[in-house]
C-alpha positions in Angstrom: 17.1 -16.2 -24.8 15.4 -12.9 -25.7 13.5 -11.9 -22.6 10.1 -10.2 -23.1 9.3 -8.4 -19.8 5.8 -7.9 -18.4 6.6 -4.2 -18.5 9.6 -2.7 -20.3 10.8 0.1 -18.1 14.1 0.4 -19.9 12.3 1.2 -23.2 10.1 3.7 -21.5 13.2 5.4 -20.0 15.0 5.6 -23.3 12.2 7.7 -24.8 12.6 10.4 -22.2 16.2 10.1 -21.0 17.4 13.4 -22.5 14.5 15.4 -21.1 14.8 13.8 -17.7 18.5 14.4 -17.6 18.0 18.1 -18.4 15.2 18.4 -15.9 17.3 16.8 -13.1 20.0 19.4 -13.8 17.4 22.2 -13.4 16.3 20.7 -10.1 19.9 20.4 -8.8 20.8 23.9 -9.9 17.8 25.4 -8.2 17.8 22.9 -5.2 14.0 22.6 -5.6 13.9 19.1 -4.2 10.5 19.2 -2.5 7.7 21.1 -4.3 8.8 23.9 -6.6 8.0 24.8 -10.2 8.3 21.3 -11.6 5.7 20.0 -9.2 3.3 22.9 -9.8 3.6 22.5 -13.5 3.0 18.8 -13.4 0.0 19.2 -11.2 -1.6 21.7 -13.6 -0.7 19.6 -16.7 -2.0 16.3 -15.2 -5.3 18.0 -14.1 -5.7 19.3 -17.6 -5.0 15.9 -19.1 -7.5 14.2 -16.7 -10.1 16.9 -17.3 -10.4 17.8 -13.6 -10.0 21.0 -11.7 -7.3 20.1 -9.3 -4.4 17.6 -9.0 -2.4 17.4 -5.8 0.9 15.5 -6.1 1.7 13.2 -3.1 4.3 10.7 -2.2 2.7 7.5 -3.4 -0.6 5.9 -4.5 -1.5 4.4 -1.1 -1.2 7.8 0.5 -3.3 9.2 -2.2 -6.2 6.8 -1.4 -5.8 7.6 2.3 -5.7 11.3 1.7 -8.8 11.2 -0.5 -10.6 9.2 2.1 -9.6 11.6 4.9 -10.6 14.6 2.8 -14.0 12.9 2.3 -14.7 12.7 6.1 -13.7 9.1 6.7 -12.2 8.5 10.2 -11.6 5.9 12.9 -14.5 3.4 13.3 -16.1 4.1 10.0 -16.7 1.5 7.3 -15.5 1.7 3.7 -16.6 -0.7 1.0 -13.8 -1.9 -1.2 -13.6 -4.7 -3.8 -12.4 -8.1 -2.7 -10.2 -8.3 -5.8 -7.8 -5.4 -5.6 -4.2 -4.7 -4.7 -3.8 -4.9 -0.9 -3.1 -1.1 -0.7 -6.7 -0.2 -1.3 -7.7 -2.0 1.9 -4.5 -0.9 3.6 -5.3 2.8 3.1 -8.7 2.3 4.8 -7.2 0.4 7.7 -4.4 3.0 8.2 -7.1 5.6 9.0 -8.6 3.3 11.6 -11.6 2.5 9.5 -12.8 -1.0 8.6 -12.7 -2.4 5.1 -16.0 -4.0 4.1 -15.6 -6.2 1.0 -17.8 -6.6 -2.0 -17.5 -9.0 -5.0 -16.6 -8.2 -8.5 -18.4 -8.7 -11.8 -17.5 -12.1 -13.4 -16.4 -10.7 -16.8 -14.6 -7.4 -16.3 -13.6 -8.0 -12.6 -14.7 -4.5 -11.8 -16.6 -3.8 -8.6 -20.1 -5.1 -8.8 -22.3 -2.0 -8.1 -25.1 -4.1 -6.6 -22.7 -6.0 -4.4 -21.3 -2.7 -3.2 -24.7 -1.2 -2.5 -25.7 -4.4 -0.6 -22.6 -4.0 1.6 -23.5 -0.4 2.7 -24.6 -0.1 6.3 -25.2 2.6 8.9 -21.5 3.0 9.6 -20.5 3.2 5.9 -18.9 6.5 5.0 -17.3 5.7 1.6 -17.2 3.2 -1.3 -13.9 2.8 -3.2 -14.5 1.5 -6.8 -11.2 0.4 -8.2 -10.7 1.1 -11.9 -9.0 -2.1 -12.6 -6.5 -3.1 -15.4 -7.1 0.1 -17.4 -10.9 0.6 -17.4 -13.3 2.4 -15.1 -15.8 0.9 -12.7 -19.5 1.9 -12.8 -19.2 5.1 -10.7 -22.4 6.6 -12.1 -24.7 3.7 -10.9 -23.1 4.0 -7.4 -23.5 7.8 -7.5 -27.2 7.5 -8.3 -28.1 4.9 -5.7 -25.8 5.5 -2.7 -27.3 7.2 0.4 -26.3 10.8 1.0 -24.0 10.0 3.9 -21.7 7.8 1.7 -19.0 9.3 -0.5 -17.3 7.8 -3.5 -13.5 7.7 -3.5 -12.1 6.3 -6.8 -8.9 4.2 -6.9 -7.6 5.2 -10.3 -4.1 3.8 -10.0 -4.5 1.7 -13.1 -6.6 4.1 -15.3 -4.5 7.1 -16.3 -6.2 8.4 -19.4 -9.3 6.2 -19.1 -12.9 7.4 -19.4 -16.3 5.9 -19.1 -19.3 7.5 -20.9 -17.1 10.6 -21.2 -16.4 10.9 -17.5 -12.8 10.7 -16.2 -11.5 9.6 -12.7 -12.2 12.3 -10.1 -14.4 14.4 -12.3 -17.4 15.5 -10.2 -15.9 13.7 -7.2 -12.4 12.6 -6.0 -9.9 10.0 -7.1 -6.5 8.7 -6.1 -3.8 7.5 -8.5 -0.4 6.0 -8.3 2.7 6.8 -10.4 4.5 3.6 -9.4 7.1 2.9 -12.1 5.0 0.2 -13.8 1.9 2.3 -14.3 0.9 3.8 -17.6 2.3 7.0 -16.2 5.2 5.9 -14.1 7.7 7.8 -12.0 11.3 6.6 -11.1 10.2 5.6 -7.7 7.1 6.1 -5.6 4.7 9.0 -6.4 0.9 9.6 -6.5 -1.8 12.2 -6.8 -5.3 13.1 -5.8 -7.7 14.4 -8.4 -10.8 16.3 -7.9 -13.0 19.1 -9.2 -13.7 20.3 -5.6 -11.4 23.1 -4.6 -12.2 22.7 -0.9 -11.3 19.0 -0.9 -8.1 19.6 -2.9 -7.0 22.2 -0.4 -7.7 19.8 2.5 -5.7 17.0 0.8 -2.8 19.5 0.3 -2.9 20.5 3.9 -3.1 17.0 5.4 -0.2 15.9 3.1 1.9 18.8 4.4 1.7 18.2 8.1 -1.7 19.8 8.3 -1.2 23.2 6.7 -0.2 24.9 3.5 2.0 27.5 5.2 5.2 26.8 7.1 4.6 26.2 10.8 0.9 26.6 10.4 -1.0 23.4 11.2 -4.7 23.7 10.8 -5.6 20.0 10.8 -3.9 16.8 11.9 -1.6 15.7 9.0 1.5 13.9 7.9 4.2 14.1 5.3 3.3 13.0 1.8 4.7 15.3 -0.8 5.7 14.8 -4.5 9.3 15.7 -5.0 10.7 17.8 -7.9 12.8 15.0 -9.4 9.7 12.7 -9.8 7.7 15.6 -11.3 10.4 16.0 -14.0 10.0 12.4 -15.0 6.2 12.5 -14.9 6.1 15.7 -17.0 8.3 14.1 -19.7 6.2 10.9 -19.7 2.9 12.7 -19.6 3.6 14.4 -22.9 3.7 10.9 -24.4 0.9 9.3 -22.4 -1.9 9.7 -24.9 0.2 8.1 -27.7 1.3 5.4 -25.3 -2.3 4.5 -24.3 -3.2 4.3 -28.0 -0.3 1.9 -28.6 -1.5 -0.2 -25.7 -5.0 -0.3 -27.3 -3.4 -1.4 -30.6 -1.4 -4.1 -28.8 -4.5 -5.4 -26.9 -6.3 -5.6 -30.2 -3.4 -7.7 -31.7 -3.6 -10.0 -28.7 -7.4 -10.4 -29.2 -6.7 -11.4 -32.9 -3.8 -13.7 -32.1 -5.6 -15.4 -29.3 -9.0 -15.7 -31.0 -8.6 -19.3 -32.1 -7.5 -20.4 -28.6 -10.5 -18.5 -27.1 -12.8 -20.2 -29.5 -11.8 -23.6 -28.1 -13.0 -22.4 -24.6 -9.5 -23.0 -23.1 -9.1 -19.3 -22.3 -11.4 -16.3 -21.9 -10.2 -13.0 -23.4 -10.5 -9.7 -21.5 -13.9 -7.9 -21.6 -14.5 -4.2 -21.9 -17.5 -2.7 -20.1 -19.8 -0.6 -22.3 -18.9 3.0 -22.5 -15.3 2.5 -21.4 -12.2 4.0 -23.1 -9.8 1.3 -22.0 -6.1 2.2 -21.5 -4.9 -1.4 -21.0 -2.7 -1.1 -18.0 -2.8 -4.9 -18.1 -3.9 -7.6 -20.6 -5.5 -10.2 -18.4 -6.9 -13.5 -19.7 -8.6 -16.3 -17.8 -7.4 -19.9 -18.1 -10.3 -22.3 -18.1 -8.8 -25.8 -18.1 -5.2 -25.7 -17.0 -3.1 -25.0 -13.8 -2.6 -21.3 -14.0 0.5 -21.3 -11.8 2.0 -24.1 -13.9 1.4 -22.0 -17.0 3.0 -18.9 -15.5 6.0 -21.0 -14.5 6.4 -22.4 -18.0 6.1 -18.9 -19.6 8.7 -17.4 -17.2 11.1 -20.3 -18.0 10.8 -19.3 -21.7 11.7 -15.7 -20.9 8.1 -14.4 -21.0 7.3 -12.0 -18.2 3.8 -13.3 -17.3 2.3 -12.3 -14.0 -0.9 -12.6 -11.8 -2.9 -9.5 -10.7 -3.8 -10.6 -8.1 -3.2 -14.2 -6.7 -5.4 -13.8 -3.6 -8.5 -11.7 -2.8 -8.1 -9.4 0.2 -10.2 -11.7 2.5 -7.9 -14.6 1.9 -4.7 -12.8 2.8 -3.3 -13.3 6.3 -3.2 -9.5 6.9 -7.0 -9.3 6.7 -8.0 -12.5 8.3 -9.6 -10.5 11.2 -12.3 -9.2 8.9 -14.0 -12.6 9.5 -14.7 -13.5 5.9 -14.4 -17.0 4.6 -13.6 -18.8 1.3 -16.8 -18.8 -0.7 -18.0 -15.3 0.4 -16.8 -13.6 -2.8 -17.0 -16.3 -5.5 -16.3 -14.1 -8.5 -13.1 -12.7 -7.0 -12.0 -16.1 -5.8 -12.6 -17.7 -9.2 -10.7 -14.8 -10.9 -7.7 -15.2 -8.5 -7.4 -18.9 -9.5 -7.7 -18.3 -13.2 -6.3 -14.9 -14.3 -2.9 -14.4 -16.0 -1.4 -11.1 -17.2 0.5 -11.2 -20.5 3.3 -8.7 -21.4 1.9 -5.4 -22.6 3.5 -2.0 -23.0 3.6 0.7 -25.7 6.8 -0.5 -27.2 5.9 -4.2 -27.6 6.3 -5.4 -31.2 4.1 -7.7 -33.2 6.9 -10.3 -33.3 7.2 -10.2 -29.5 3.4 -10.7 -29.2 3.5 -13.5 -31.6 6.2 -15.2 -29.6 4.2 -14.6 -26.4 1.1 -16.3 -27.9 3.1 -19.2 -29.3 4.7 -19.8 -25.8 1.4 -19.4 -24.1 -0.3 -21.9 -26.4 2.6 -24.4 -25.8 2.4 -23.8 -22.0 -1.3 -24.7 -22.0 -0.5 -28.1 -23.5 -2.8 -30.3 -25.6 
């Protein structure tokens, strides 16, 4: 059986294999394992790509969120508003600081953070709101910016939106954003890696210091910090892939449009709901997520996987329904849009190299899995 993965990392590697091999040889020859020219070059290139002033490479995306929060003044005892429907790391970064995640519901169509729900969740102890740019498109940062009180900062979680824009604005422009280069992302490393993006030189410098044991010079520790640095080997991979990211995102958009066309008939029956794009968004389609209206989602996923189709669920449980955050004292029913989405969403295979024939087979298998 010809397997169609959810993400084809092998195909992505084959495109850059020669460049990566040459880059690794440079790193080994120069023993520039932590920091070094490759990291500095990648930081500048990614900042230029993202149209921000500064990019600080760090060890992973979770650290990136934590570092962006710390550089924004969030500390123990503060409250941070995060979406109920996000990968657990968003809430985990807040908790690791000693702050309290305060959850807000998502919009029912795009699953992006509902700006009004986030504003309603802000209280006297709130120090930040973390809009998550989910599945490849950006949340409504501008509405939040216009209406949040002055003591509350915005820290964007842009792990799924490399190359995205909304109304011409990119993640971190005019503020601060965290991203992840986990292998399955649109821009993926060969292991864990991440970055913080900002136009503010002072916050960029603070992130760099905190991530380097509290200082930018050896044995100088100006602030409390820890170790979260991007290594040279990962920077080599990211530079090679960054040169292809714009084309890859365009290929993702074309593949998403093909799915829309292939699934239009099924959507017309009301059995599924196709992904929605919020106005003003340049979507980069990290994931293609449909809603299943009248079938058991988990049963459908199992049938697809049995047919060699790498379907997945992002994410099967909202933050408040995970055992790790039971202590937040939320209950089922508190965030109905997030809960409904968790029960109905399904991610279909999508990557730049996916072929029309592969998508046709995915749709045929998907239709069969839904049953009559």
